[in-house]
C-alpha positions, 0 to 999 in steps of 0.5 A: 141285611140291616147288619150289612147297611150298618157296616156300610154306613160306618164306613161312609161316615169314616170316609167322610171324616178322612175327607175332612182330615186330608182337606185339613192337611192340604189346607195346613200346607198350602194355605188354600182349600181343595178345589172340588170338581162338580162333574164327578160321576157315579158308575153303578156296579153290575151287582151288589157283590161286585160293588163290594168287591170293588169297594174292598179292592178300592180300600186296599189300594188307598192303603198303598197310597196312604203309606206312601203319604205318610212317609212324606209327612214332615211331623209326627202330627201329621204321620199320626193323622195319616196313620189313623185314616190308613188303619181305617182302611184296613178296617174297612177292608176286613169289614168288606171281607166279612160282608162278601163272606156272609154272601157266599 
């Protein structure tokens, strides 16, 4: 539906923002840019619902990784950046749950 498209678009936009934030953190700590692999492939899900389920569990997995990353940040500035990303991931998981629920 249009509503689902808009939800997924907002999640995608947040993920792009997170990518920029993590790149900034990396650059600030290393003085180098992140090297981006050019041969990344996309595995198309078997169905829309399978894709949403995979995305949901991907968000939850990211929360666990980002908690560890946040704990290792040396200053509040960086901990707050990662906290923003972490809470967005929780929000995304909730939105994916909503999409799954309305498609039951």
